[in-house]
N, C-alpha and C positions, 0 to 999 in steps of 0.2 A: 448273530442275528441282529436286527436293527434295534437300536436303543434310543430313547428320547434324548434330545440335546439338553445340556445345562442341568442334568440331574447329577447329584453328588451322592457319596456314600451316606451322608447325613440324611438325605431324603429317603433313601432306601431303608436305612436303619429305623427311621421314624415310622415309615409305612409298614414295616414288618412286625411291629408290635401289635398284637391283637387288640381290637377295640372292645371295651366293655369288661365287666366282671360278672361272675356267676353269683346270683342271689342266694344267700343262706337263709332259708325260711325260719330258722331257729333264732335269728337275731331280732330282738325287740318284738316278741310275739304279742298278739292281741287276742283275747278271748273272742270266739265266734268268727274270727277271720283266719281262715286256713290258707296259707300261701304255699306256692310250689316254686321250684327253681326256674330261673329265667336268666337272660343276659341283659345287662343294662349299663348305662354310663353313670358311675357313682357321683360325679360332680355336676350333673345336670338334671333338671326336671322339666316337665311340660305342664303348663297351667292353662286350662280352657276358660274362655270368657264368653258365656252364652249371651246372645243378644236379648233374650227375654228375662235376663237376670233381674230379680226383684229384691227390694229391701236391702240392697248393698251386700248380697251374699258373696259376690266375687271379692270385694274389698275385705270382708271379714276373713275369707279363706286366705287371702294374701297375708293379712296380719297374723293369722294362726301359723302359717308356714314360716314367716319371718321369726316369730317367737320360738318355734320348734328348732330352727337352725341355731338361733342365738343360745338356746339352752345347752347346746353341745360345744359352744365356742366358735361357731361358724357364722358366716354372713351369707345371706341370700340376696342375690341381685336379679331382679326380674326385668327382662328387656321390654321396652315399650313396643318394639316392632311386633306386628301381628304376622306370624309365619304363614298362615293360610288365607287371611283376608286381605293381605297387601295386594292391591291390584284387582281384588274382587269387588263386586258391587253388592253391598249388604241388602239393598232392597230387592235384588234379583235372586239371591240365594239365602233366604232367611233361615234355612235349616242348618247352615254351616256355622259352627261356633268360631270365635276368635281363638288363637292359640299363641301363647307366649313361652319363650324359652327362659329358664331360670338357671343361674350358675351358683354353686355352693363353693365358697372359698373360706380359707382359714386366715383371719386377720392376725397381725403380730400380737395383739393383746386386746382382749374384750373383757372388761371388768364385770365381775359377778357371774361368770359362766364357768362351765366345766373346763378342764384342761384341754386345749386343742388336740384333736386326733384327726386322722385322715377323713375328709368329708365323705359322707355316704347318704345319697338321696333316699335310700330305703329307710334309714333310721329317722330322717326328717319326716318322711311321709307317715311312718308309724306313730311317731310322737305327736304329730298333728292330729291323727285319727283319735288318739287317746284324749287329746285336749277337747275335741268336739264330741267325743263319745260315740263315734260311728264313722261310716265311710266318708270320704272326701272325693266325690266323683269328678270335681274340676281339676284335681291335682293327680299327676301320674309320674311314674318313672319314665325316663327316655330309654326305650328299649333298643336293642341292636337286632336288626333283621338280618337274615342270612339268605344270599342267593344260594340255591340248594340243589346242585346235582348230587348224585349219590356220593357219600363219603366226605363231603366238604365241611358240614357244620362244625366249627371249631369248638363248640361247647358240648358236643356229645362224645368227644374222644380225648378227654383230659388225662386219662391214664398214660403216663409216659412209657409204660412197659408193654403197651398193647402189641407192638411189633418187634420186641427186642429179642425173641427167640431166634438164634442164628440158623436154626434148622427149618424155620417156617417155609422157606422157599426152595430148600434143597431136597426135600422129600420127593422121590420120583413118582409117588402115587398122590401127590398133592391135589391134582385136578380130578381125582377119581370120584369124588363125592361132594355133596353140599357142605359148605362151611359157614352157613348163616349168611347174613346180609353182606359180609365182606366178599362173598363170592362174586358180587356184581362189580367189585373194584378191579378184578383181574381182566386184563385184555383178553378178548376171546370169550368172555363170560358176561360182558356188559359194561366193563370199564372202558374209558375213552381210548380209542385207537384209530389210526388212519384206515380209511376205506377207499377202494377204487370204485367210482361211480361210472357205469358204462352205458346207462340209458340216456334218453333225451331229457332236457330240462323242462320245467313247467312252462306250458304255453299260455301266454296271456291273450285273452280274447279281445275282440274289437271294443272300442269305446262305447259306453252305454248310449242309448238313444237320447235325443235332445230332451232336456229336462230331467235326465237321470244322472247318476254318478256311480262310482265304484264304492264298495264297502271299505271301511277304514278300520284297521286294528292298531291300537296303541299298546306298546310294550314298555313297561318301566323295569329296567334291568341293567346290564352292563354296557348298553349301547349296541351298535351294529357295525361290524367291520366291512372290509371290501371283499366282494365276491361277484362273479359274473351273474349269478342269479339275483343279486341284490343291488341293481343300479340305482342312481339317484332318482330316476323316473318312477321307481316303485317305492323306495324307502326314503322317508324324510328323517334325516339324522340329527336335526336340531330344530327346536321350536322356541319361540320367544313369546312372552306375554307383555305387551306394552313396552317392547324393546328390551326386556330383561330375559336372559336365557333361562330355560327350565331345566332343572337337574344340575348335574355336576359338569364342570368344564376343566380343562387342564390336561397335563401329560400323564396323569395316573390313569391311563386308559387301557383296560384289559383287552380291548378289541384291536388295538394298534401295536402294543408291546407285550409279548407273551410272557416275559420273565422279569418283571420289575423287582420282585421281592424273593427272598430265599437265596441269598447270594451263594454261588458255587454249589448249589444243590443239584444242578443239571436238569431240573424239571421245569416244565411250563407251569405257570400259576394255575391253581385249581379251577378258577373260573374264566381263564382266558378263552375268549371265543364263545362264551355262554349265550350272549345276546344274538350273535350271528347264527348260532345253532338253532335258536328259537325262531328267528326270522326265516330260516330255511324250511322249517316245519310249516310255518304259515304259508310260504310259497307253494309247498306241495299240497296242502289241504285247501288253500284258497288262492289259486294262481291269479285270479282277476282282482284281488283285493290290494289296496294300498296299505303300507305299513308306516307307522310313526314310532320311532325309536327314541326313548328318553333314557339317558344314562343316570342312574342313581347310586351305582356302586363302583368302587375302584377295584384294584387287583387283589385285595384281600377277600373280596366277595361279601363284605358286610355293609350294612346301610344304617346310618343313624335315623332313628324314627322321625326326627324333625325334618330331615332332608326328604324322606319319603312322603310325609304328609304335605309339605309345601309343594313338592312336585305334583302330587296327586291333585291338590287343590287347583293348581294352575292348569292342568289338563282338563279338569272339569269345567273351569271357567271358559276355556277356549271353546269347548263343545256347547256350553250354555249360550255364548255369544252367537255361535253359528245357528243354533235353534231359534234364537230370538231375532235373527236377521241383522245383528249388529256387526259393525266392522271389526276386523281383527280376530274373527272366530275360526274354528276348524272343526269339521265333523269327525266324530269318533263313534263307531258303532259297537265295537267290542274292545274291552280292556283286558289285557293279559298280565297277570301278576304271578310270576314264578319265584316267589320269595315268601318269607314269613318268620314268625317267632311264636314262642309260647308265653302267654300272659301268666303272671304269678297268681292272680285272683280272678279267674275267668267266669265270674258269676255276677248276677244282677246286682247293680249298685256298687260294685267294687272295682270296676274298670272304667276308664274314660271312654265316652262314646264318640270321641272326635273321629276316629277312623271309621267307625260304623256310619256316622252322620255323613261323612264324605262319600263313602261307597253308596249309601242309600240315595244321596242326592244325585250321584252319577246315574244310578239306575232309574231314578224318577225323571231324568232328562233323556232316557231312552238308551243308555249305554249298558250293554250286558257285561257283567264282571265275571271273569274266569280266573280262578286261583288254584295253584298247586297245593296239594294236601300236605306235603312234607315227606321226608325219607328216613324217618327214625323208627319205623315199624311199631308204632304205638297208636293207641286210640285217643290220646290226649288231644283235645281240640286245639288247633293251631290258628293263629290270626294271620292274615285276614280270612283264610279259607272257611272258618267256622262262624263267621259273622253273618248268619242268617237264621231264620226261625226253623231250625231243623227239628224233626220229630223227637219229642222227649227232652228238648233242650231246657237248661236251667239258666240260660244267659240273659233272660229278661227281654229278648228281642221278639218282636211280633211281625206278622205279615204287614207289608207296606204297599205303597202304590207303584213301586218300581218294577222294571223288567227283571228277569231272573239273575240271581247270584249263583254261580256254578263252581263248586269245589271238586277237584279232580285228583283221583289216585291213579296208580300205574298198573298196567297189565304186563305180563311177560309176552315175549314175541309170539307165542302160540295163540294168544288172545283167549286162552281157556283157563288161565289161572292168574291170580293177583301177584304182582311182584312182591317178594318177601320183604323188601325194604319199605314198601309203601305204607304210609299211615292209613288207617282204616277207621270206621265208626259211622254212626248215623249222620254225622255232620259232613261226611264225604258223599257228594251227590251222585257221582258217577266215576267210572274207571275207563282209562284209554291207554293205548300203547305208550309205554314209558321205559322199557328196558331194551337195550341194544338197538336204539332208534338210529337211523341214518339221516344225517342232514349236513348242512354247510358249515365250514369253518374258515377263518382267515388262513392265509398261507404261512402258518407258523412253522418254525423248526426249533427244537430244543437241544439240550445238551446230551441226552442219552444217545448212544450210538448203536448201529446195527451190530449183531453178534459176530459175524464173520464177513470178510470182504477180500477180494482179490481182483487185480486189474486184468482185463481181457479185451484186447483190441480197442483200447480207449474207453471202455466202460468199467464202472465199479460193479463187481458182482457181490451181492451181500444179502443178508436176510432183511426182513421188513424193519425199517427204522421205526422204533416204537413211538417217537414223537415228531416225526416229519410229516406235517400236514399240508405240504405244498401242493398236494393233489386237490385240496379244497373240500374234502369230505371226510367225515368221521362217524363212528358209532359211539353212542354215549347213553347213559341211563339216568333216570330221575323223574319224579313227578313234575319237575320243571319242564319236561318235554311232553308229558301227557297233557298238561294244560293247553299249550298252543295247538295240539292236535284238535282239541275240542273247540278252542277259540276260532281256529281257521275254518272248521266245518260249520260253525254257526255263521260266520261271515259269508261263507259260500251259500248257505241256505237263505241268507238275506238278499243275496245278489239279484235274483229274479225280480223281487219287488223294487229294488233300487235301479233297475235297468231303465225305468221310465219315470221315476219319482225320486226326490231327494230325501224323503223321510218315509219311515215305515211306521204305521200305527202300532200302538201297544199290543193289540191283539195279533198283529202280524209278527212282531218280534217274539211274543210268547209261543206262537205256533212254530216258528223256525227253531227255537231252542228245544221245544218238545219233540220235534221231528228228529233232531240230532240225538237227544238223550234216549229216545226210544230204540236206537240201534246199539246202545252201549249198556254195559252192566251198571246198576242192578236192574234196569228196565229190561234189557236183553240178557237172559240168564247165560252164565258160562256153561259150555257144553264141550 
């Protein structure tokens, strides 16, 4: 298969090391603050600087964090660069806080401190909270988000013996009954597999009337690969803000190279083609819409929170400039986020509001936000999907002036039951097809071979090659793919209004979203 040029074994070895570590809530506990496991970068933190900061609170927090790190024998370096407001106009987006990345390092010697041990942002944050006697909402861990088709999340499958039984796949009655959420990992039962598409492709309608435009859907994901359904006239694969590219660039691209990591395993990377698959669902549900693809993840399928927040802020600024009639803007009607993480303290006053502030600002500028709920079969609220004022919430968020925030779980192909892997709960707003969905894939081929083959008159006769996607289509499962089903349908519902106008009033956006949700559970009961 094709491989990127100038990559070495060092690059692949570095990239194959999972990013982040699992938080142990029993470390440095604090009374009245109950923490839960999450994945985070132990040597980095994020510190918000709110523009309405009074009485030097930001500087006091910086000082407390410096002293907390020093007490362990570590040094805290806070970058001056503002990750989310660089290039933004403070007077135009007053609700978005500044955000700075901080690094925790171990100096060779620091007099008067404890013996140096491995830096840990969680311990710094907890010690700072003890020092101030309560929450520190400006300071947070830098979490690791996961692009999330079924079975990918590297932090839910840490037991190395999960699949060690040599008889797991040899039992002749293996496929006779349900085996829990792992059932969806098997080809033929929802796991990724090649599919032959025999119908026509999506038909794009004529250009809107004078004064109108097409609906635009932005996707922050793994990017978008090459496919006949996804030409450059429909998909924008790179955007810049004031000349600076948004998202990740470089050869660690899971939409171009299917097997960058996992040397000699013979398998295509778990998220290779994920963004292309989402774009294909958008083409099926909203054939007239334009798609903007922003790559925030590499081949491991994980996203540093700072990269995600900076990319999200840039996308919001592009839309704001377009709304304001300024140069360099780009309209975005629907934002699809098929990724997420679990916050360790998801209650009022204990988590940074930066992500919520960004999403709220996006919605207040008219951008509908659609998020996947996650594939861990739990009701634990996931971020960003749960960042809305859902019924019975204890997250401290309240109704705002923005258009809807829509979190989406997955339905089985029958559309009469929820997928067993899907997260559930009052924070999941609706459910849509997300198991054994058919969509587009780059023309990848992997190392697994067909089971039998024989030459016959110039042809290879063989069984289905399990990872030969050169036909361009696949079946796959995950709430990752339920979200774009809803995002696409919302964009399609907005299209009639945009046919003769460039903007849809708030009431029109709300009506379009309500019309789509009325056809899906829980508004439309399963039967």
